[in-house]
C-alpha positions, 0 to 999 in steps of 0.5 A: 394421947395421940401422936404423928409419925414425925421423926424425933417426936417420940415420948420418953416415958416408961408409962407409955409401953404400947402403941395402937395403930388405928391408921394403916401406915403408908410406909415402913418408915411410918410404921417404925416411927409409930412403934415409938409413940402412941395411937394416930388419929387417922381412920383405918381405911385411907383413900389415896386421892393423889392425881399423879399416877406415878406417885400413886404407884409409888405409894401403893408399893410402900403400902404393899411392903408394909402389908407383907411385913405385917401379915405374911412375915418371912423372918424376924421383924427386927431383921426385916426392919433393919435390912429395909433401912440398910442398917447393920443387922445386929440380930442374928436371925432371931430376937430372943422371941421379942417379936410376934414372928419369932415367938410364933404369934403371927400364926395365930392371926388365922390359925391353920387353914385348908388351902384347897377349901379356900381356893375353891371359895375364891374360884366360886366367888369370882366365877363369871365376874371381873371383880367382887367387893371386899364385902362379897368376898368376906361373906363367901369366906364366912359362909364356908369358914367351918371348912376353911379354918381348922380351929374351932374358933372362927372369928371375923378377925381371922377372916379379915386376916386371911383377906389381907394375906391374900392381897399381900401374897398377890393372890388377890389385888385391890382395884377401883370399880369406877376408874374415872374416880381414880385420883379424885376426891370422889373416890370412897371405900365403896369403890374398892374392888378385888380381882383374882390375879394370874401368875406365869409358871413355865411360860404358862399363865395360871390363876394365882390361887391354883399355884402352891408357891403363891400361898407362902408364909400362910398357915396352910394345910 
């Protein structure tokens, strides 16, 4: 069965206990709605073709909020969602291990990673370049995964999770290689570019990957 994120369209059935998110939810509202029904039929990568710059910025912020919640959570998912919707928070900090944050499963997305090694890969990959493609960064991390990941299990899923965490923590940001295509139907996944960000520390601009605070909520050693 497939379903949308429309409100009041849930399925009241004990036989449907698992929701698979094939498409990435645009907002936390969509995420909450999807949790109460089954799989949506949108492709995993969605291209934003809205021609209004302000609307693109608004949607991009919502997407970033969802990404942070999913891949770099800082607290119980129940509490985070209740606070986002300004509901009365009934969960006192934890939910009795009913969410993947409280039971520790989110740490298994990547396993422990060596921050210094990953920082070195980022620096080398972007050296002399304004941006790289997601595939270039993926290949660079894959080539050094035995040094980056502490565990013996080094799957592509772990690499993808690390890349999403880098975006969620604003160490790397997503852009478009050909800005003339922004907001137009000609934009495709192939036009996605990744750029290293900078952050200001004590009035001094520094590469984000060199600042320890930027790696928060990642399982680093």
